[in-house]
VODO-775707 format. One record per residue (C-alpha): residue in one letter; chain; y, z, x. Coordinates in steps of 0.05 Angstrom, whole numbers, plus 5000, padded with zeros to 4 digits. Each point is the difference from the previous one (the first is absolute). Example, Ala and Ser with C-alpha at 12.3 -4.5 7.8 and 13.67 -1.06 7.14 Angstrom:
2
ATOM r c   yy   zz   xx
ATOM A A 4910 5156 5246
ATOM S A 5069 4987 5027
END
This chain:
59
ATOM r c   yy   zz   xx
ATOM M A 5286 5273 4877
ATOM T A 4996 4941 4954
ATOM E A 4947 4990 4947
ATOM K A 4962 4951 5045
ATOM S A 4996 5052 5055
ATOM Q A 4936 5035 4985
ATOM I A 4940 5021 5040
ATOM I A 4938 4957 4989
ATOM P A 4935 5040 5001
ATOM I A 4957 4984 5061
ATOM E A 4942 4982 4955
ATOM N A 5040 4944 4968
ATOM I A 5014 4971 5069
ATOM Q A 4929 5009 5026
ATOM N A 4973 4962 4940
ATOM H A 5038 4938 5022
ATOM I A 4979 5000 5073
ATOM F A 4940 4956 5017
ATOM T A 4962 4992 5065
ATOM I A 4985 4927 5015
ATOM R A 4964 4983 5065
ATOM G A 5018 5068 5027
ATOM V A 5074 4994 4985
ATOM Q A 5035 5041 4946
ATOM V A 5041 4955 4954
ATOM M A 5041 5007 4938
ATOM L A 5017 4942 4953
ATOM D A 5073 4983 4993
ATOM S A 4994 5005 4925
ATOM D A 4973 5071 5005
ATOM L A 5055 5021 5049
ATOM A A 5053 4969 4956
ATOM S A 4972 5036 4939
ATOM L A 5002 5067 5037
ATOM C A 5072 4986 5021
ATOM G A 5020 4980 4930
ATOM V A 5021 4928 5016
ATOM T A 4971 4931 4988
ATOM T A 4955 4969 5052
ATOM S A 5049 4943 5012
ATOM R A 5057 5050 5011
ATOM L A 4958 5039 5050
ATOM N A 4982 4938 5039
ATOM E A 5071 4975 4998
ATOM Q A 5027 5065 5029
ATOM V A 4946 5002 5054
ATOM K A 5018 4929 5022
ATOM R A 5074 5017 5001
ATOM N A 4990 5064 5039
ATOM I A 4938 4985 5042
ATOM K A 5026 5039 5060
ATOM R A 4997 5065 4958
ATOM F A 4925 4994 4990
ATOM P A 4943 5011 5048
ATOM E A 4975 4938 5036
ATOM Q A 4934 4999 4962
ATOM F A 5031 5012 4931
ATOM M A 4991 4930 4971
ATOM N A 4937 4978 5036
END
């Protein structure tokens, strides 16, 4: 495993999930932070590989 490959405690993830109008959401900046990348890099990779993500991922 590389240094970046580490398990993130569930509490850290749960603290970044919000419920808005009955839908659970996570801000791209929070997700990028948890993944150890910049927000722009995360968004760039999602756009380039959109078929690898669930349909509702960027809504």
